[in-house]
C-alpha positions in Angstrom: 30.4 -169.6 22.3 32.0 -166.9 20.5 32.4 -163.5 21.8 31.3 -160.3 20.2 35.1 -159.4 19.7 35.3 -162.9 17.8 32.9 -161.8 15.0 34.4 -160.6 11.7 33.1 -157.6 10.2 30.6 -159.3 7.8 29.1 -160.9 10.6 28.9 -157.7 12.4 27.2 -156.2 9.2 24.7 -158.9 9.0 24.0 -158.5 12.6 23.7 -154.8 12.3 20.8 -155.5 9.3 19.1 -157.8 11.2 19.0 -155.8 14.3 17.5 -153.0 12.2 14.8 -155.3 10.4 14.9 -159.0 11.3 12.7 -159.5 8.1 15.1 -158.2 5.9 15.6 -160.4 2.8 18.8 -162.8 2.6 19.4 -161.1 -1.0 19.2 -157.6 0.2 21.6 -158.4 3.1 23.9 -159.7 0.4 23.5 -156.7 -1.8 24.5 -154.4 1.4 27.3 -156.5 2.7 28.5 -157.6 -1.0 28.1 -161.3 -0.1 26.2 -163.7 -2.1 22.7 -164.8 -0.8 24.1 -168.5 0.0 26.9 -167.1 1.9 24.6 -164.9 4.0 22.2 -167.9 4.6 25.3 -169.8 5.9 26.6 -167.1 8.2 23.1 -166.5 9.7 22.7 -170.4 10.3 26.1 -170.2 12.0 25.3 -167.3 14.1 22.2 -169.1 15.1 24.1 -172.4 15.9 26.6 -170.8 18.0 24.0 -168.6 19.8 25.0 -165.2 18.8 21.5 -165.0 17.3 19.1 -166.2 19.9 15.9 -165.5 18.3 13.9 -163.4 15.7 11.4 -161.3 17.5 8.6 -158.8 17.0 8.8 -155.6 19.4 5.2 -155.0 20.7 4.0 -151.4 21.6 2.6 -152.2 24.8 0.4 -149.2 25.1 -1.5 -150.3 21.8 -2.0 -153.6 23.3 -3.7 -152.6 26.4 -0.6 -152.6 28.8 0.4 -148.8 28.9 1.5 -149.1 32.5 5.2 -150.4 32.9 7.2 -150.8 36.1 10.6 -151.8 37.4 10.1 -153.9 40.7 13.2 -154.8 42.6 12.3 -158.0 44.3 14.0 -159.7 47.5 12.4 -163.3 48.4 12.0 -164.0 52.1 14.3 -166.8 51.5 17.4 -166.9 49.1 16.4 -170.0 47.3 12.6 -169.6 47.5 11.2 -172.0 44.9 7.7 -170.8 45.4 8.8 -167.3 44.9 10.6 -168.0 41.7 7.7 -170.0 40.5 5.4 -167.3 41.2 7.4 -164.8 39.4 7.9 -167.0 36.2 4.2 -167.8 36.1 3.1 -164.1 36.0 2.3 -163.0 32.5 2.6 -159.4 33.6 6.5 -160.0 34.1 8.1 -159.3 30.9 11.6 -159.7 31.8 13.5 -161.2 35.0 17.0 -160.6 36.1 18.9 -162.2 39.0 21.1 -159.2 40.3 23.7 -158.4 42.9 22.8 -156.2 45.8 19.9 -155.8 48.3 17.3 -157.2 45.7 17.8 -160.4 44.4 15.8 -160.0 41.2 14.7 -157.2 39.0 11.3 -157.7 37.2 9.8 -155.5 34.5 6.2 -155.7 34.2 3.7 -154.3 32.1 -0.1 -154.0 33.1 -3.3 -152.4 32.1 -3.3 -150.0 34.8 -2.2 -149.2 38.3 -4.8 -151.1 40.0 -3.5 -154.3 38.4 0.1 -153.2 39.4 -1.0 -152.9 42.9 -2.5 -156.2 42.9 0.4 -157.7 41.7 2.8 -155.9 44.2 0.5 -157.3 47.0 1.0 -161.0 45.8 4.4 -160.5 45.4 4.5 -159.3 49.2 3.7 -162.7 50.2 6.9 -164.1 48.9 9.3 -161.1 49.9 9.8 -157.3 49.9 9.5 -155.0 46.7 10.8 -151.7 45.5 8.9 -150.5 42.8 9.6 -147.6 40.2 6.7 -146.7 37.9 8.1 -146.2 34.3 7.0 -142.6 33.1 8.3 -142.7 29.8 10.5 -144.9 27.6 13.3 -143.1 25.9 14.7 -146.3 24.0 14.2 -150.0 24.2 15.9 -152.7 22.6 19.0 -150.7 21.7 21.0 -152.2 19.0 24.4 -153.7 19.6 25.7 -153.3 16.0 23.0 -151.4 14.0 24.5 -147.8 14.7 28.0 -148.8 13.6 26.9 -149.9 10.3 24.3 -147.4 9.4 26.6 -145.2 7.4 27.7 -148.6 5.4 24.1 -149.3 4.2 23.6 -145.9 3.1 26.7 -146.1 0.8 25.3 -149.4 -0.7 22.2 -147.7 -1.7 24.2 -145.0 -4.1 
């Protein structure tokens, strides 16, 4: 797999534009980057093929879909390779993100629920499989920080002139 450093400047420009708006048209990306639409299409396909672009996604406002309560849960299963604990965590729709980490916790979970009652119910269920340490998210300052979008914002503005 290619590393970020292996991408050329046009790849980086394309990625920046897609990070800002994954629905942006190929012709618009071509106009901003100075590439033809077929070239942009080929580059996007290559970036997908080599795994740089993993998917195109929609960012949901959790509060607006009834999931205003977020929490970060450090989870340490009773046993290192507890298949039932992993199966439980992976099967919960409240769990949005799962990270295996170093340190005292083996996993960090990002969860979204409708209220604190449901968060408490999830925590009670998790304690059957291990220990938890929970931080409730009070405010989100920034999510889905772009890797490339900020570095090319000026170039896009120049292309509009």
